Residue frames relative to the residue before (quaternion, step in Angstrom):
aa qw qx qy qz dx dy dz
X 1.0000 0.0000 0.0000 0.0000 0.00 0.00 0.00
X 0.4214 -0.7020 0.5008 0.2807 3.74 -0.73 0.78
X 0.4393 -0.6709 0.5144 0.3039 3.52 -0.94 0.73
X 0.5606 -0.6104 0.4609 0.3173 3.39 -1.22 0.95
X 0.5100 -0.6365 0.4865 0.3130 3.73 -0.84 0.79
X 0.2946 -0.7027 0.6033 0.2354 3.76 -0.91 0.51
X 0.0761 -0.8046 0.5881 -0.0313 3.38 -0.72 1.19
X 0.1054 -0.8322 0.5425 0.0453 3.53 -0.47 1.12
X 0.1142 -0.7819 0.6128 0.0034 3.52 -0.95 1.04
X 0.3502 -0.7247 0.5718 0.1587 3.50 -1.18 0.97
X 0.3728 0.7553 -0.4789 0.2474 3.62 1.21 0.02
X 0.1933 -0.8197 0.5252 0.1223 3.57 -1.05 0.60
X 0.7370 0.4010 -0.2196 0.4978 3.54 0.59 -1.29
X 0.8056 0.1252 -0.1589 0.5569 3.75 0.95 -0.40
X 0.0236 0.8428 -0.5222 0.1285 3.36 0.90 1.29
X 0.6487 0.5555 -0.2917 0.4308 3.46 0.96 -1.08
X 0.6755 0.4852 -0.2855 0.4763 3.53 0.95 -0.94
X 0.6348 0.5194 -0.3413 0.4592 3.54 0.97 -0.84
X 0.6247 0.5032 -0.3776 0.4626 3.68 0.91 -0.82
X 0.6732 0.5136 -0.3372 0.4115 3.52 0.72 -0.94
X 0.6267 0.5381 -0.3396 0.4498 3.61 0.93 -0.92
X 0.6671 0.4853 -0.3144 0.4698 3.72 0.76 -1.09
X 0.6831 0.4759 -0.3128 0.4572 3.63 0.68 -0.90
X 0.6572 0.4918 -0.3702 0.4350 3.79 0.94 -0.66
X 0.6858 0.4626 -0.2493 0.5036 3.54 1.26 -0.56
X 0.5173 -0.7078 0.3388 0.3416 3.49 1.49 0.52
X 0.4105 0.6721 -0.4756 0.3920 3.63 1.10 0.95
X 0.4105 -0.6526 0.5643 0.2952 3.54 -1.14 0.46
X 0.2443 -0.8289 0.4852 0.1335 3.63 -0.20 1.20
X 0.0433 -0.7452 0.6644 0.0386 3.61 -0.98 0.85
X 0.1142 -0.8303 0.5437 0.0448 3.58 -0.54 1.05
X 0.0184 0.8265 -0.5611 0.0413 3.61 -0.62 1.01
X 0.2187 -0.8405 0.4771 0.1345 3.55 0.33 1.14
X 0.1737 -0.8478 0.5004 0.0257 3.55 -0.58 1.09
X 0.7876 0.3027 -0.0948 0.5283 3.58 1.26 -0.28
X 0.0623 0.7912 -0.6051 -0.0629 3.50 -1.27 0.31
X 0.4833 -0.7127 0.4436 0.2484 3.56 -0.78 0.94
X 0.0499 0.8170 -0.5743 -0.0110 3.65 -0.56 0.86
X 0.3359 -0.7526 0.5276 0.2060 3.56 -0.59 1.11
X 0.5262 -0.5992 0.5076 0.3262 3.48 -1.13 0.80
X 0.3066 -0.7591 0.5479 0.1723 3.59 -0.71 1.05
X 0.8023 -0.0442 -0.0545 0.5928 3.57 -0.85 1.11
X 0.0048 0.8562 -0.5099 0.0832 3.51 0.75 1.24
X 0.2851 -0.7942 0.5288 0.0908 3.55 0.13 1.72
X 0.7052 0.5081 -0.2969 0.3955 3.50 0.62 -1.28
X 0.6928 0.4678 -0.2645 0.4808 3.63 0.84 -1.08
X 0.6082 0.5252 -0.3337 0.4930 3.67 0.96 -0.71
X 0.6606 0.4669 -0.3489 0.4731 3.65 0.77 -0.80
X 0.6982 0.4943 -0.2937 0.4265 3.59 0.89 -0.86
X 0.5912 0.5792 -0.3175 0.4629 3.42 1.31 -0.66
X 0.6485 0.5040 -0.3003 0.4851 3.51 1.01 -0.98
X 0.6844 0.4638 -0.3385 0.4493 3.59 0.90 -0.71
X 0.6064 0.5096 -0.3875 0.4717 3.62 1.06 -0.32
X 0.6253 0.5258 -0.3144 0.4834 3.66 1.11 -0.77
X 0.6646 0.5294 -0.3038 0.4310 3.60 1.01 -0.83
X 0.5037 -0.6570 0.4197 0.3722 3.65 1.22 -0.58
X 0.4747 0.6879 -0.4506 0.3137 3.38 1.33 0.21
X 0.6927 0.4380 -0.2641 0.5085 3.74 1.30 -0.26
X 0.3045 -0.8040 0.4887 0.1487 3.45 -0.86 1.06
X 0.7673 0.2118 -0.0478 0.6035 3.54 1.24 -0.79
X 0.0729 -0.7537 0.6443 0.1073 3.59 -1.21 0.37
X 0.1642 -0.7313 0.6564 0.0860 3.50 -1.32 0.96
X 0.1871 -0.7703 0.6096 0.0038 3.37 -0.88 1.30
X 0.1793 -0.8474 0.4939 0.0765 3.66 -0.43 1.13
X 0.8272 0.1147 -0.0130 0.5499 3.48 0.97 -0.80
X 0.4869 -0.6748 0.4271 0.3538 3.68 -0.99 0.68
X 0.5847 0.5115 -0.3708 0.5089 3.74 1.18 -0.59
X 0.6976 0.4775 -0.3327 0.4179 3.59 0.69 -0.72
X 0.5956 0.5703 -0.3340 0.4566 3.54 1.17 -0.72
X 0.6696 0.4984 -0.2660 0.4821 3.47 0.99 -1.10
X 0.6186 0.5455 -0.3135 0.4706 3.69 0.95 -0.95
X 0.6886 0.4964 -0.3270 0.4153 3.53 0.86 -1.07
X 0.5664 0.6035 -0.3187 0.4619 3.65 1.18 -0.72
X 0.6759 0.5372 -0.2352 0.4464 3.41 0.91 -1.30
X 0.6159 0.5297 -0.3283 0.4820 3.53 1.06 -0.85
X 0.6966 0.4731 -0.2751 0.4640 3.47 0.84 -1.04
X 0.5947 0.5449 -0.3465 0.4790 3.70 0.93 -0.72
X 0.6321 0.5529 -0.3453 0.4188 3.65 0.84 -0.82
X 0.7341 0.3485 -0.1589 0.5607 3.50 1.18 -0.62
X 0.4822 -0.6686 0.4454 0.3494 3.69 1.18 0.26
X 0.5382 0.6399 -0.4224 0.3500 3.55 0.94 0.87
X 0.4086 0.7756 -0.4237 0.2279 3.45 1.27 -0.02
X 0.6619 0.4758 -0.3235 0.4805 3.59 0.83 -0.93
X 0.6312 0.4969 -0.3708 0.4660 3.70 0.94 -0.75
X 0.6462 0.5344 -0.3481 0.4192 3.53 0.91 -0.82
X 0.6946 0.4901 -0.2671 0.4539 3.54 0.80 -1.13
X 0.6455 0.5120 -0.3319 0.4593 3.61 1.05 -0.60
X 0.6258 0.5011 -0.3202 0.5047 3.58 1.13 -0.68
X 0.6975 0.4584 -0.3366 0.4359 3.55 0.81 -0.78
X 0.5728 0.5817 -0.3710 0.4426 3.55 1.22 -0.50
X 0.6732 0.4884 -0.2802 0.4793 3.75 1.13 -0.42
X 0.7830 0.3285 -0.2146 0.4828 3.59 0.91 -0.41
X 0.6561 -0.4998 0.4295 0.3678 3.62 -1.41 0.25
X 0.1516 -0.7909 0.5910 0.0461 3.60 -0.61 1.16
X 0.1417 -0.8198 0.5538 0.0330 3.54 -0.57 1.23
X 0.0231 -0.8470 0.5310 0.0104 3.76 -0.14 1.08
X 0.4993 -0.7116 0.4396 0.2260 3.44 -1.31 0.72
X 0.8195 -0.0733 0.0125 0.5683 3.41 1.33 -0.37
X 0.7524 -0.3818 0.2609 0.4691 3.68 -1.10 -0.22
X 0.6294 0.5354 -0.4158 0.3799 3.74 0.89 -0.50
X 0.6664 0.4563 -0.3142 0.4990 3.67 0.75 -0.79
X 0.6146 0.5298 -0.3721 0.4507 3.60 0.94 -0.61
X 0.6515 0.5304 -0.3235 0.4355 3.64 0.92 -0.91
X 0.6150 0.5258 -0.3574 0.4665 3.60 1.14 -0.85
X 0.6287 0.5726 -0.3102 0.4250 3.58 0.88 -0.94
X 0.6788 0.4823 -0.2801 0.4777 3.53 0.99 -1.01
X 0.6076 0.5568 -0.3532 0.4429 3.58 0.97 -0.50
X 0.7178 0.3831 -0.1869 0.5505 3.49 1.06 -0.82
X 0.5277 -0.6621 0.3893 0.3628 3.74 1.11 0.32
X 0.5321 0.6046 -0.4387 0.3986 3.67 0.95 0.55
X 0.2780 -0.7625 0.5742 0.1077 3.51 -1.29 0.52
X 0.3819 -0.7134 0.5395 0.2329 3.47 -1.00 0.80
X 0.4405 -0.6766 0.5361 0.2466 3.54 -1.33 0.58
X 0.7776 0.0561 0.0139 0.6261 3.52 1.14 -0.92
X 0.0653 -0.7577 0.6481 0.0393 3.51 -1.21 0.85
X 0.4284 -0.6677 0.5465 0.2682 3.64 -0.87 0.95
X 0.3961 -0.6574 0.5815 0.2697 3.61 -1.10 0.68
X 0.6517 -0.4786 0.3777 0.4512 3.55 -1.36 0.12
X 0.5694 -0.1222 -0.7995 -0.1467 1.57 -2.23 1.02
X 0.6048 -0.6414 0.3307 0.3369 3.65 1.09 0.72
X 0.3542 0.7332 -0.4959 0.3017 3.53 0.87 0.82
X 0.6370 -0.4730 0.3921 0.4656 3.56 -1.21 0.21
X 0.5828 0.5671 -0.4152 0.4078 3.75 0.93 -0.50
X 0.6536 0.5019 -0.3010 0.4800 3.55 0.89 -1.07
X 0.6723 0.5275 -0.3188 0.4101 3.61 0.95 -0.98
X 0.6168 0.5399 -0.3022 0.4865 3.65 1.05 -0.66
X 0.6852 0.4929 -0.2853 0.4541 3.41 0.90 -1.00
X 0.6016 0.5520 -0.3141 0.4844 3.57 1.08 -0.84
X 0.6600 0.5127 -0.3020 0.4587 3.55 0.89 -0.97
X 0.6549 0.5305 -0.2951 0.4501 3.55 0.99 -0.84
X 0.6843 0.5243 -0.2301 0.4514 3.43 1.07 -1.13
X 0.6705 0.5050 -0.2553 0.4799 3.44 1.17 -0.70
X 0.2684 -0.8373 0.3848 0.2808 3.42 1.73 -0.42
X 0.1207 0.8069 -0.5298 0.2316 3.41 1.19 1.21
X 0.2278 -0.7669 0.5801 0.1528 3.71 -0.43 1.04
X 0.1046 -0.7993 0.5913 -0.0230 3.60 -0.82 1.24
X 0.5122 0.6564 -0.4407 0.3355 3.55 1.12 -0.11
X 0.8288 0.0280 -0.1592 0.5357 3.38 -0.84 1.42
X 0.5427 0.5512 -0.4469 0.4493 3.64 0.98 0.82
X 0.4087 -0.6663 0.5773 0.2362 3.48 -1.37 0.70
X 0.0594 -0.7821 0.6202 -0.0099 3.60 -0.76 1.20
X 0.2847 -0.7020 0.6401 0.1280 3.48 -0.99 1.18
X 0.0738 -0.7880 0.6109 0.0212 3.49 -1.20 0.93
X 0.3334 -0.7313 0.5657 0.1843 3.50 -0.64 1.27
X 0.1534 -0.7831 0.5884 0.1304 3.63 -0.54 1.00
X 0.3020 -0.7408 0.5856 0.1305 3.47 -1.42 0.47
X 0.8640 -0.1017 0.0475 0.4907 3.60 0.08 1.13
X 0.7832 -0.0936 0.0173 0.6145 3.65 0.95 -0.86
X 0.4909 -0.6248 0.4033 0.4538 3.70 -0.83 0.32
X 0.4321 -0.6630 0.5787 0.1973 3.43 -1.57 0.46
X 0.1416 -0.8569 0.4837 0.1085 3.71 0.20 1.04
X 0.6208 0.5411 -0.3473 0.4486 3.41 1.14 -0.54
X 0.6262 0.4773 -0.3290 0.5214 3.69 1.00 -0.66
X 0.6794 0.4880 -0.3350 0.4337 3.58 0.75 -0.88
X 0.6414 0.5129 -0.3203 0.4722 3.57 1.05 -0.84
X 0.6481 0.5267 -0.3293 0.4405 3.61 1.05 -0.66
X 0.6474 0.4925 -0.2885 0.5051 3.55 1.09 -0.64
X 0.6364 0.5221 -0.3088 0.4766 3.49 1.00 -0.74
X 0.6457 0.5143 -0.3046 0.4752 3.61 1.00 -0.81
X 0.6953 0.4310 -0.2590 0.5136 3.55 1.20 -0.43
X 0.6851 -0.5589 0.2451 0.3977 3.54 1.27 0.58
X 0.5799 0.5965 -0.4015 0.3830 3.62 1.28 -0.19
X 0.3495 -0.6525 0.6303 0.2342 3.32 -1.57 0.39
X 0.3048 -0.7861 0.5165 0.1496 3.63 -0.51 1.24
X 0.0755 -0.7226 0.6850 0.0543 3.55 -1.16 0.75
X 0.2583 -0.7758 0.5592 0.1368 3.67 -0.50 1.28
X 0.0785 -0.7270 0.6769 0.0838 3.57 -1.21 0.67
X 0.1406 -0.8273 0.5438 0.0123 3.50 0.02 1.54
X 0.0853 -0.8830 0.4597 0.0420 3.67 0.01 1.10
X 0.7710 -0.0702 -0.0109 0.6329 3.63 1.34 -0.33
X 0.2671 -0.7663 0.5602 0.1659 3.34 -1.39 0.17
X 0.4311 -0.6934 0.4840 0.3149 3.59 -1.05 0.26
X 0.0435 -0.7638 0.6432 0.0304 3.65 -0.95 0.77
X 0.6227 -0.5497 0.4090 0.3778 3.46 -1.37 0.22
X 0.5359 -0.6229 0.3968 0.4090 3.68 -0.87 0.63
X 0.6191 -0.5758 0.3886 0.3662 3.60 -1.21 0.63
X 0.7183 0.2790 -0.1903 0.6083 3.65 1.20 -0.40
X 0.0241 0.8253 -0.5641 -0.0066 3.44 -0.41 1.16
X 0.3059 0.7662 -0.5068 0.2499 3.53 1.21 0.44
X 0.6473 0.4822 -0.3696 0.4603 3.70 0.82 -0.81
X 0.6301 0.5672 -0.3318 0.4138 3.67 0.96 -0.73
X 0.6318 0.5238 -0.2754 0.5006 3.43 1.13 -1.04
X 0.6835 0.4613 -0.3159 0.4693 3.68 0.82 -0.86
X 0.6137 0.5189 -0.3815 0.4567 3.72 0.95 -0.70
X 0.6771 0.4896 -0.3414 0.4305 3.65 0.95 -0.67
X 0.6180 0.5047 -0.3397 0.4980 3.57 1.08 -0.87
X 0.6628 0.4690 -0.3467 0.4697 3.81 0.78 -0.77
X 0.6299 0.4843 -0.4201 0.4385 3.65 0.76 -0.60
X 0.6698 0.5043 -0.3326 0.4319 3.63 0.79 -0.92
X 0.6674 0.4431 -0.2991 0.5185 3.71 1.06 -0.77
X 0.5255 -0.6716 0.4277 0.2997 3.71 0.91 0.18
X 0.4153 0.7355 -0.4215 0.3299 3.56 1.13 0.51
X 0.6975 0.4378 -0.2417 0.5132 3.57 1.30 -0.24
X 0.2948 -0.7870 0.5065 0.1929 3.46 -0.87 0.96
X 0.8214 0.0366 0.0178 0.5689 3.64 1.04 -0.63
X 0.1995 -0.7746 0.5902 0.1088 3.63 -1.01 0.88
X 0.1507 -0.8099 0.5652 0.0440 3.63 -0.66 1.03
X 0.1033 -0.7818 0.6139 -0.0347 3.55 -0.83 1.19
X 0.0988 -0.8207 0.5628 -0.0004 3.47 -0.81 1.14
X 0.7534 0.1350 -0.2056 0.6098 3.56 1.11 0.39
X 0.5731 -0.5681 0.4464 0.3867 3.67 -1.31 0.32
X 0.6184 0.5444 -0.3835 0.4172 3.66 0.97 -0.64
X 0.6263 0.5655 -0.3868 0.3720 3.54 1.04 -0.54
X 0.5731 0.5897 -0.3269 0.4657 3.45 1.33 -0.71
X 0.6830 0.5108 -0.2726 0.4453 3.50 0.96 -0.97
X 0.7050 0.4831 -0.2599 0.4494 3.51 0.95 -0.86
X 0.5703 0.5476 -0.3751 0.4839 3.65 1.22 -0.56
X 0.6881 0.4359 -0.2831 0.5064 3.60 0.81 -1.20
X 0.6387 0.5145 -0.4153 0.3935 3.71 0.74 -0.23
X 0.6628 0.4754 -0.2877 0.5020 3.42 1.08 -0.80
X 0.6398 0.4788 -0.3664 0.4766 3.65 0.96 -0.61
X 0.6206 0.4971 -0.3826 0.4705 3.59 0.91 -0.51
X 0.6123 0.5359 -0.3409 0.4708 3.71 0.97 -0.62
X 0.7020 0.4057 -0.2790 0.5146 3.56 1.10 -0.68
X 0.3958 -0.7077 0.4725 0.3454 3.68 1.27 0.19
X 0.5709 0.5898 -0.3930 0.4144 3.71 0.96 0.97
X 0.2606 0.7990 -0.5127 0.1755 3.53 1.32 0.19
X 0.7109 0.4328 -0.2725 0.4828 3.76 0.48 -1.09
X 0.6188 0.5311 -0.3394 0.4688 3.69 0.97 -0.69
X 0.6766 0.4784 -0.3103 0.4660 3.57 0.87 -1.15
X 0.6324 0.5499 -0.3451 0.4225 3.67 0.73 -1.11
X 0.6794 0.4783 -0.2696 0.4867 3.67 0.72 -1.03
X 0.6813 0.4253 -0.3299 0.4961 3.68 0.77 -0.67
X 0.6387 0.5777 -0.3244 0.3911 3.53 0.86 -0.87
X 0.6614 0.5043 -0.2408 0.5003 3.48 1.26 -0.85
X 0.6235 0.4911 -0.3660 0.4859 3.57 1.31 0.27
X 0.5948 0.5173 -0.3144 0.5290 3.45 1.50 -0.04
X 0.4970 -0.5826 0.5154 0.3847 3.54 -1.31 -0.10
X 0.2343 -0.7870 0.5702 0.0233 3.45 -0.60 1.42
X 0.0132 -0.8123 0.5831 -0.0015 3.61 -0.55 1.22
X 0.1519 -0.7862 0.5963 0.0574 3.42 -1.05 0.95
X 0.5378 -0.6585 0.4340 0.2979 3.57 -0.96 0.85
X 0.8251 -0.1576 0.1225 0.5286 3.60 1.09 -0.65
X 0.7659 -0.4340 0.1771 0.4402 3.69 -1.10 0.03
X 0.6102 0.5628 -0.3300 0.4494 3.60 1.11 -0.73
X 0.6878 0.4809 -0.2412 0.4873 3.46 0.98 -0.89
X 0.6737 0.4890 -0.2734 0.4819 3.40 1.13 -0.79
X 0.5720 0.5550 -0.3684 0.4786 3.66 1.03 -0.48
X 0.6718 0.4936 -0.3043 0.4609 3.61 0.97 -0.98
X 0.6425 0.5235 -0.3350 0.4482 3.56 0.93 -0.78
X 0.6818 0.4708 -0.3004 0.4726 3.59 0.89 -0.82
X 0.6169 0.5168 -0.3528 0.4774 3.59 0.95 -0.83
X 0.7154 0.4234 -0.2965 0.4702 3.77 0.90 -0.49
X 0.6322 -0.5962 0.3037 0.3908 3.50 1.20 0.03
X 0.5030 0.6298 -0.4310 0.4056 3.60 1.29 0.43
X 0.3176 -0.7074 0.5829 0.2429 3.57 -1.15 0.52
X 0.2767 -0.7845 0.5375 0.1383 3.49 -0.65 1.12
X 0.3530 -0.7731 0.5120 0.1247 3.54 -0.66 1.42
X 0.8005 0.0701 0.0770 0.5902 3.49 0.86 -1.16
X 0.0580 -0.7435 0.6646 0.0466 3.55 -1.21 0.77
X 0.4052 -0.7536 0.4516 0.2529 3.48 -0.64 1.05
X 0.0233 -0.7772 0.6283 -0.0247 3.58 -1.21 0.65
X 0.3898 -0.3159 -0.7925 0.3467 1.63 -0.90 2.41
X 0.6019 -0.6146 0.4006 0.3152 3.51 -1.33 0.35
X 0.4017 0.6863 -0.4884 0.3594 3.53 0.50 1.40
X 0.6986 -0.5185 0.2927 0.3967 3.48 -1.17 0.59
X 0.6713 0.5330 -0.3246 0.3999 3.53 0.74 -0.92
X 0.6761 0.4362 -0.3064 0.5088 3.65 0.88 -0.90
X 0.6208 0.5191 -0.3909 0.4386 3.61 0.94 -0.58
X 0.6965 0.4487 -0.3412 0.4440 3.71 0.73 -0.67
X 0.6099 0.5720 -0.3044 0.4563 3.47 1.19 -0.85
X 0.7030 0.4546 -0.2491 0.4869 3.64 0.85 -0.85
X 0.5875 0.5370 -0.3410 0.5003 3.64 1.20 -0.58
X 0.6826 0.4822 -0.2731 0.4764 3.60 0.69 -1.13
X 0.6592 0.4948 -0.3113 0.4729 3.64 0.91 -0.77
X 0.5922 0.5633 -0.3299 0.4724 3.60 1.06 -0.88
X 0.6642 0.4878 -0.2698 0.4981 3.61 0.86 -1.07
X 0.7091 0.4454 -0.3147 0.4469 3.68 0.67 -0.82
X 0.6584 0.5004 -0.3076 0.4707 3.61 1.09 -0.64
X 0.5712 0.6319 -0.3861 0.3540 3.59 1.07 -0.58
């Protein structure tokens, strides 16, 4: 009987779901959480931006993630600003990157003007804005950020004449317990892992940060490139390539199920 391939995932928030998927496709799951979401406490920058939206100083809003949209509303609610924010959002074009922020809007009785098609990156969003003939010249555009700024998107909006107002609602930190992450790095170097699954660009950065702290960054990169490297989609894939990793599989559509399925098929075909 062939040994089940060892599939390492760096997923955190949906780690149980990822483990179930890997086992369903007959892989041996190794889960090494690489991130935790940390809301900005007393988020002065986000609150100032929210107040600008409510005052009417913003003409358009870009919503990049469902979790980020919900967090933005919670930040507003903590200061009794949620209703004012929702009312203001209802009066402006809302430009969403994908189905998750669209679903949040629907729950609050709001409609989006533009939604990017799959794979739901900033590139598709800018193209959708152009195709909808949304005029951004001399407009103030609020952008709900998700953990780290997106300079390419902001540059794209600026090149269309917009002034960008960031709303940074949360940031990504390393998990409190990094022992599983360190173990995954060691086992990759030892050749004990068959595939590495990445579901966000920030996971890549955090894995490399820990590998560097262990003085094993180059060794890990070299070893990782002897495994099957799976990416959830083009944004994550771009970061992997920029860091020197060879992407073996990119999920289509960009979801965890297709990612696991494609990686297991890649291993079976090898």
